[in-house]
Backbone bond lengths (Angstrom), bond angles and torsions (degrees), N, CA, C in turn:
res aa  C-N    CA-C-N  psi(-1)  N-CA   C-N-CA  omega(-1)  CA-C   N-CA-C  phi
1 M - - - 1.375 - - 1.417 108.89 -
2 L 1.356 119.89 150.50 1.401 122.04 178.30 1.489 110.17 -77.82
3 N 1.361 116.83 132.72 1.462 122.87 -175.24 1.573 105.61 -137.33
4 Y 1.295 114.46 135.61 1.486 120.18 178.64 1.464 112.87 -57.34
5 N 1.417 115.31 -52.11 1.383 122.37 -174.25 1.544 111.17 -58.18
6 C 1.292 119.81 -28.16 1.495 121.53 177.58 1.597 109.73 -83.95
7 L 1.294 114.85 -36.44 1.469 118.69 -172.39 1.532 112.83 -78.15
8 R 1.386 115.57 -28.75 1.379 116.28 -171.89 1.631 111.25 -71.82
9 N 1.307 116.55 -13.32 1.466 119.74 176.25 1.458 116.26 -84.03
10 N 1.452 115.95 -10.68 1.436 115.89 -179.42 1.599 100.81 -125.87
11 E 1.385 114.62 99.90 1.463 129.25 -177.39 1.480 111.00 -51.74
12 R 1.319 113.79 -46.32 1.551 119.75 -174.95 1.378 110.31 -63.91
13 V 1.324 119.58 -48.51 1.521 126.63 -179.33 1.489 112.39 -65.04
14 F 1.321 113.08 -41.45 1.476 119.90 176.30 1.527 111.82 -57.82
15 L 1.283 116.35 -48.09 1.435 124.43 176.38 1.434 112.32 -61.82
16 A 1.333 119.17 -43.04 1.394 120.51 178.51 1.494 117.42 -66.73
17 T 1.394 111.66 -29.37 1.450 119.03 -176.46 1.593 109.23 -83.08
18 T 1.298 119.82 -42.02 1.497 123.01 -174.83 1.473 117.07 -110.63
19 S 1.319 120.74 -11.06 1.390 128.66 -172.28 1.511 115.81 64.06
20 V 1.374 120.17 18.50 1.444 123.78 173.19 1.543 105.90 -135.06
21 T 1.340 115.33 156.95 1.422 120.48 177.71 1.542 109.27 -84.10
22 V 1.255 117.85 167.29 1.444 124.45 -179.99 1.486 111.38 -54.42
23 F 1.306 115.85 -47.55 1.492 126.48 176.23 1.533 112.83 -56.01
24 E 1.398 113.72 -46.53 1.489 119.01 -178.29 1.637 104.01 -73.42
25 F 1.216 123.97 -28.80 1.442 129.13 -174.61 1.665 101.20 -67.80
26 Q 1.325 115.57 -51.28 1.526 120.37 -179.39 1.466 111.56 -58.65
27 I 1.381 118.79 -37.59 1.462 120.54 -179.70 1.575 107.75 -70.10
28 L 1.319 114.24 -43.98 1.502 120.38 179.72 1.565 107.00 -68.92
29 L 1.249 122.71 -28.32 1.444 120.51 176.28 1.496 117.10 -65.12
30 M 1.260 110.56 -37.95 1.544 117.56 174.97 1.541 113.01 -58.65
31 A 1.346 114.72 -45.42 1.478 119.80 178.07 1.450 107.91 -69.67
32 F 1.294 119.55 -41.22 1.572 122.90 179.53 1.495 107.24 -58.93
33 A 1.276 121.47 -45.44 1.465 123.71 175.34 1.436 113.55 -57.47
34 E 1.348 116.05 -40.81 1.422 117.76 174.72 1.524 115.50 -62.69
35 A 1.344 110.81 -46.61 1.523 118.51 176.44 1.570 111.81 -60.88
36 F 1.329 114.42 -34.52 1.471 118.93 176.39 1.500 113.38 -65.02
37 A 1.402 112.90 -38.63 1.398 120.14 -176.18 1.565 114.65 -69.24
38 E 1.316 111.99 -30.21 1.432 122.16 176.20 1.450 112.69 -57.95
39 T 1.355 117.12 -37.20 1.484 123.71 -175.83 1.488 113.37 -103.19
40 A 1.394 118.96 9.45 1.460 117.07 -172.64 1.521 113.69 -71.37
41 Q 1.348 113.07 -24.14 1.485 114.20 178.34 1.526 115.87 -83.74
42 R 1.309 117.68 9.52 1.386 124.73 -174.60 1.508 110.01 -125.40
43 T 1.330 117.04 143.25 1.453 120.12 178.56 1.534 107.44 -78.44
44 V 1.387 117.82 176.61 1.387 120.55 -179.11 1.591 110.81 -61.45
45 E 1.360 113.79 -32.02 1.467 117.83 -176.02 1.559 109.84 -77.80
46 G 1.365 113.90 -7.17 1.504 119.01 178.45 1.523 111.20 92.72
47 E 1.360 121.19 7.01 1.464 121.63 174.32 1.549 110.71 -84.45
48 V 1.340 110.61 159.03 1.537 115.08 178.18 1.614 111.17 -65.76
49 R 1.316 113.86 134.85 1.439 120.53 -175.62 1.562 109.68 -81.04
50 F 1.341 117.92 122.58 1.442 122.55 -177.79 1.525 110.80 -88.94
51 R 1.364 118.20 -42.68 1.485 117.81 179.46 1.538 107.56 -91.06
52 K 1.319 111.16 165.34 1.369 116.85 179.49 1.518 114.44 -65.39
53 K 1.347 117.49 146.94 1.493 122.41 -175.09 1.533 104.21 -72.84
54 G 1.337 114.86 142.93 1.450 121.89 176.17 1.484 115.99 106.10
55 G 1.330 118.58 -9.03 1.433 117.67 178.22 1.503 113.57 -79.61
56 G 1.350 119.55 163.97 1.380 122.15 -178.42 1.478 115.23 97.57
57 Q 1.232 120.97 -173.72 1.502 125.79 -179.19 1.486 113.73 -65.94
58 R 1.309 120.79 142.58 1.421 125.21 -178.45 1.540 108.86 -80.21
59 G 1.296 116.10 127.30 1.435 121.55 -174.57 1.408 114.58 -75.44
60 K 1.379 117.03 173.78 1.494 121.72 -179.40 1.486 111.83 -82.15
61 L 1.468 117.25 -10.98 1.441 122.01 176.58 1.525 103.79 -121.52
62 P 1.345 118.52 78.24 1.464 120.23 -173.40 1.528 121.26 -76.51
63 T 1.385 109.05 -24.60 1.424 108.05 -175.70 1.605 107.16 -114.69
64 L 1.328 117.24 169.22 1.481 121.53 -176.73 1.501 105.96 -69.27
65 E 1.319 119.86 -36.70 1.525 122.60 174.88 1.460 112.51 -55.10
66 A 1.309 118.50 -43.89 1.392 119.93 179.72 1.550 112.06 -72.92
67 K 1.292 120.99 -33.46 1.462 125.41 175.79 1.462 110.74 -65.36
68 L 1.372 119.85 -44.20 1.466 125.32 176.16 1.500 110.84 -67.11
69 L 1.268 118.18 -42.40 1.451 119.12 -179.69 1.579 111.39 -64.47
70 F 1.237 114.10 -34.82 1.462 125.35 179.61 1.600 108.84 -64.02
71 I 1.313 114.81 -52.46 1.518 116.20 -177.35 1.499 114.29 -79.69
72 L 1.353 119.25 -24.44 1.425 117.74 171.86 1.456 111.63 -74.98
73 S 1.264 120.46 -37.56 1.484 120.51 176.79 1.506 109.82 -64.00
74 Y 1.371 116.53 -36.29 1.497 120.52 -178.13 1.562 109.09 -67.16
75 T 1.341 115.87 -46.02 1.515 118.49 -175.60 1.521 109.58 -75.55
76 K 1.260 120.12 -23.82 1.549 120.37 175.32 1.563 109.01 -78.48
77 N 1.256 116.33 -46.48 1.480 113.27 -169.22 1.540 113.35 -99.39
78 Y 1.313 116.17 -27.61 1.356 124.27 176.97 1.577 113.84 55.95
79 P 1.288 116.72 52.94 1.378 125.35 -175.39 1.600 110.45 -77.43
80 L 1.341 122.79 171.56 1.356 125.03 168.88 1.558 107.00 -64.68
81 Q 1.330 118.81 149.03 1.443 119.31 -171.64 1.539 106.36 -72.90
82 T 1.244 127.26 -27.88 1.401 126.07 175.39 1.480 112.37 -61.00
83 Y 1.393 111.13 -48.07 1.512 115.90 179.03 1.509 112.87 -64.28
84 H 1.342 120.41 -42.49 1.369 130.91 -177.07 1.622 104.12 -61.87
85 G 1.279 113.38 -53.73 1.522 117.57 176.71 1.531 116.66 -50.33
86 L 1.344 114.39 -39.40 1.472 122.84 179.97 1.486 107.90 -63.47
87 Q 1.311 120.28 -40.53 1.539 122.30 -179.45 1.594 110.04 -66.97
88 F 1.302 118.54 -18.15 1.521 123.28 -174.12 1.548 106.58 -114.52
89 G 1.219 120.68 -6.52 1.488 124.20 -177.80 1.562 114.30 76.90
90 L 1.408 113.26 26.17 1.418 118.67 175.59 1.542 117.73 -109.24
91 S 1.241 119.03 155.68 1.384 124.31 177.62 1.589 109.45 -78.54
92 Q 1.317 116.40 164.43 1.559 114.91 -174.49 1.598 107.71 -68.00
93 P 1.269 121.49 -37.14 1.455 117.62 178.14 1.550 114.01 -62.76
94 N 1.412 113.19 -39.23 1.459 113.12 -178.40 1.557 106.26 -75.54
95 T 1.361 124.17 -35.54 1.396 121.87 175.65 1.492 111.19 -55.50
96 C 1.258 119.00 -46.03 1.447 126.09 174.96 1.509 113.85 -53.99
97 R 1.403 117.23 -51.27 1.336 120.75 175.63 1.533 118.43 -60.24
98 Q 1.411 110.38 -36.91 1.479 111.90 176.04 1.500 116.17 -76.53
99 I 1.351 119.30 -24.95 1.384 121.44 171.56 1.508 113.59 -65.84
100 H 1.326 113.68 -46.07 1.465 117.33 175.64 1.436 117.94 -73.80
101 N 1.384 121.39 -12.05 1.364 128.37 166.60 1.461 117.58 -81.46
102 L 1.394 115.91 -41.88 1.388 121.63 -170.49 1.526 114.01 -92.45
103 L 1.372 118.71 -25.99 1.420 119.74 -175.67 1.552 111.89 -66.00
104 P 1.383 121.57 -39.82 1.465 115.03 170.15 1.463 119.23 -58.48
105 K 1.347 112.68 -32.88 1.458 119.55 179.81 1.585 110.33 -67.39
106 L 1.321 112.62 -39.71 1.475 119.44 178.88 1.524 108.80 -62.04
107 K 1.293 115.83 -45.30 1.487 123.01 -176.98 1.524 105.82 -64.80
108 R 1.253 120.20 -44.21 1.585 125.32 175.18 1.469 108.69 -60.21
109 A 1.245 123.18 -40.91 1.450 125.60 -178.63 1.461 111.01 -63.22
110 L 1.403 114.39 -45.54 1.477 122.81 178.15 1.551 110.47 -65.65
111 E 1.358 117.86 -32.22 1.390 117.62 177.67 1.471 110.13 -71.53
112 I 1.391 119.68 -37.90 1.438 123.72 -178.82 1.644 110.48 -62.56
113 L 1.230 111.78 -37.98 1.522 120.44 176.33 1.548 109.81 -72.60
114 G 1.225 119.54 -24.67 1.547 120.99 -171.69 1.520 111.14 87.38
115 C 1.301 116.24 23.26 1.442 115.84 -179.79 1.508 117.10 -118.79
116 K 1.300 111.46 19.07 1.505 120.89 -176.19 1.590 101.90 -68.37
117 P 1.334 115.83 129.88 1.514 118.72 177.09 1.408 114.94 -68.63
118 E 1.359 116.52 140.80 1.446 120.61 176.07 1.514 110.95 -75.22
119 R 1.337 117.67 146.71 1.403 123.48 -173.93 1.601 115.30 -87.06
120 T 1.329 113.27 -27.14 1.444 122.97 -177.46 1.551 112.46 -121.47
121 A 1.288 116.74 154.36 1.424 121.99 174.51 1.547 111.87 -59.22
122 D 1.350 115.43 -41.97 1.474 119.52 -176.27 1.522 107.17 -64.45
123 E 1.363 118.26 -44.40 1.451 117.76 177.91 1.525 113.97 -60.24
124 L 1.314 118.18 -35.83 1.390 122.26 -177.11 1.587 106.78 -68.82
125 V 1.310 114.10 -46.78 1.489 117.04 -177.79 1.559 108.08 -60.58
126 E 1.330 118.80 -44.94 1.450 118.68 177.60 1.479 114.12 -65.63
127 R 1.280 118.97 -32.04 1.504 120.04 172.97 1.521 114.17 -65.41
128 L 1.388 115.20 -39.66 1.423 118.91 -178.31 1.511 107.76 -70.82
129 K 1.382 120.33 -39.81 1.512 120.70 175.90 1.413 113.51 -59.47
130 N 1.355 115.73 -34.67 1.519 119.51 178.05 1.527 108.37 -66.13
131 Q 1.356 118.03 -45.07 1.372 121.67 179.23 1.510 112.80 -62.94
132 V 1.261 120.11 -40.19 1.448 127.10 175.58 1.491 107.39 -55.99
133 A 1.330 120.19 -49.12 1.400 126.56 -176.56 1.529 109.20 -67.56
134 R 1.209 122.38 -28.31 1.485 125.77 176.66 1.562 109.34 -85.16
135 G 1.330 118.13 -9.46 1.430 118.20 178.27 1.544 114.03 86.77
136 E 1.371 114.32 12.60 1.496 114.92 178.13 1.453 116.42 -87.15
137 L 1.428 117.90 -20.38 1.361 124.27 177.57 1.592 109.39 -130.87
138 A 1.285 115.67 159.09 1.469 124.60 178.15 1.562 106.75 -126.65
139 Q 1.373 115.66 133.96 1.508 117.59 -178.20 1.587 103.42 -79.70
140 D 1.320 118.32 150.44 1.387 125.14 -175.26 1.460 110.69 -146.04
141 G 1.283 125.28 130.88 1.453 127.06 179.00 1.547 107.25 -104.27
142 V 1.329 110.64 133.08 1.533 119.00 -179.99 1.376 111.22 -130.01
143 E 1.321 119.13 136.80 1.476 123.16 179.21 1.515 106.99 -118.90
144 R 1.335 113.09 137.48 1.450 120.47 -175.45 1.513 106.93 -121.16
145 M 1.304 112.53 146.67 1.537 116.79 -178.22 1.583 104.90 -72.09
146 R 1.342 114.75 151.48 1.421 123.44 174.02 1.524 105.45 -147.94
147 E 1.375 113.56 160.50 1.420 119.96 179.39 1.577 114.36 -63.01
148 R 1.275 112.16 135.75 1.612 108.95 -177.66 1.455 111.74 -63.85
149 P 1.354 120.36 134.30 1.411 122.76 -179.35 1.596 107.69 -77.57
150 Q 1.334 119.13 141.45 1.388 124.67 178.96 1.532 114.49 -74.82
151 D 1.337 116.55 -28.31 1.474 122.74 -173.84 1.535 103.76 -81.28
152 N 1.369 118.00 134.43 1.484 124.64 -175.82 1.532 110.61 -65.15
153 E 1.451 117.96 -40.92 1.402 115.04 176.65 1.603 115.59 -64.56
154 R 1.292 118.05 -36.63 1.407 123.57 175.82 1.536 112.13 -65.89
155 Q 1.303 116.46 -34.22 1.452 122.15 179.51 1.534 107.48 -66.71
156 K 1.339 116.07 -37.63 1.494 118.81 178.30 1.575 111.84 -65.25
157 L 1.276 109.76 -42.66 1.553 122.82 179.72 1.591 106.37 -55.15
158 Y 1.253 115.71 -48.68 1.513 119.87 -173.10 1.411 118.69 -94.84
159 Y 1.353 119.28 -7.68 1.405 121.05 -173.34 1.551 110.67 -65.66
160 S 1.276 118.87 133.67 1.385 122.19 -172.30 1.527 114.93 -105.91
161 G 1.324 118.92 -1.44 1.391 123.63 -179.40 1.453 114.68 89.46
162 K 1.277 118.34 -3.42 1.455 120.34 171.53 1.463 111.87 -97.45
163 K 1.348 116.18 147.43 1.464 123.73 -173.00 1.516 109.53 -64.97
164 N 1.339 118.05 125.55 1.535 122.74 176.47 1.554 111.75 57.58
165 S 1.438 114.90 34.79 1.455 111.62 -179.86 1.540 104.34 -137.33
166 Y 1.334 110.22 128.31 1.497 115.15 179.19 1.511 102.35 -120.63
167 G 1.343 114.38 140.38 1.562 118.49 -177.91 1.501 110.21 -162.32
168 K 1.303 112.00 175.00 1.448 119.38 173.87 1.634 104.73 -113.46
169 E 1.225 113.36 152.80 1.496 116.34 176.90 1.600 107.13 -104.84
170 F 1.314 114.97 134.27 1.405 124.07 -172.04 1.531 105.47 -116.77
171 D 1.311 112.66 146.77 1.480 119.91 168.48 1.504 105.26 -100.89
172 S 1.371 115.52 132.54 1.390 118.37 175.96 1.601 104.31 -137.18
173 W 1.184 114.32 164.13 1.494 120.11 177.27 1.495 110.56 -125.11
174 R 1.266 115.35 137.72 1.471 123.68 -176.20 1.614 109.78 -119.35
175 S 1.222 114.41 133.17 1.504 117.54 177.85 1.536 108.62 -68.27
176 S 1.305 116.62 159.99 1.381 126.17 -177.04 1.529 113.73 -67.06
177 N 1.317 114.88 -20.37 1.514 119.61 176.69 1.524 111.53 -95.65
178 Q 1.348 115.45 4.78 1.478 123.30 168.47 1.561 109.01 70.50
179 S 1.313 119.15 19.38 1.544 118.67 -179.11 1.480 112.17 -104.02
180 D 1.344 123.26 -31.33 1.373 121.64 -170.25 1.500 108.35 -110.25
181 H 1.363 119.62 139.55 1.410 121.27 176.19 1.596 106.07 -127.07
182 L 1.324 115.69 147.19 1.456 119.49 -178.26 1.523 103.79 -134.83
183 F 1.334 120.06 126.01 1.358 125.28 174.03 1.576 110.17 -89.54
184 I 1.392 114.86 130.33 1.429 117.55 -176.28 1.428 111.64 -109.02
185 K 1.224 123.51 -68.55 1.518 128.34 -175.12 1.508 112.77 -150.08
186 D 1.310 110.39 167.72 1.557 115.32 175.17 1.568 108.98 -110.22
187 R 1.257 112.07 146.86 1.449 118.27 177.66 1.505 108.06 -124.12
188 R 1.196 119.01 135.22 1.483 123.11 177.32 1.518 107.05 -97.78
189 R 1.343 118.09 132.95 1.457 122.36 -175.78 1.547 102.72 -100.09
190 E 1.383 110.74 141.77 1.567 118.95 171.47 1.527 105.29 -86.06
191 K 1.320 110.48 151.73 1.492 115.91 174.24 1.485 110.34 -71.14
192 T 1.289 121.39 129.21 1.532 119.41 -171.79 1.578 110.15 -100.83
193 R 1.200 122.24 6.76 1.517 122.02 -179.70 1.558 111.26 -84.10
């Protein structure tokens, strides 16, 4: 069975299982705990909890670390629920319940950290422009080599102004610490002569 205490000692396997490092997992765990606390006074069905939280049978995912490992592993690998449940000692119906219970909490945790993915390209462009305005990102233009088109009209469309060089111009965004790059779209330039 997958276990956080065993996996955290092997960074490579942890990264392959969850797509985050142990350090990133710890940061996400704090936000996940906050998201979990927001729903602590409600039952799974969304009703107000009358009894004290924590009563009843102890689950197969008793800690927040186990819950976060479970849902991160599921979202990264997206296995069949039966197979994923076997890795954590759960039946398929319980796996399904846990996924539907934990996925909104993971989304809320990402929202708390400001890392929630945008759903449309327009929202992403707007978010990137806001980050550029705050100085968190810098816009950068990149040109890549491509095969020369044989058609004269297409040559004019792709001509970059460099001798014997044909390429597309790409917009990319670079973080202020120069470490992260994000490819956004390609723009074709018209010949201006």
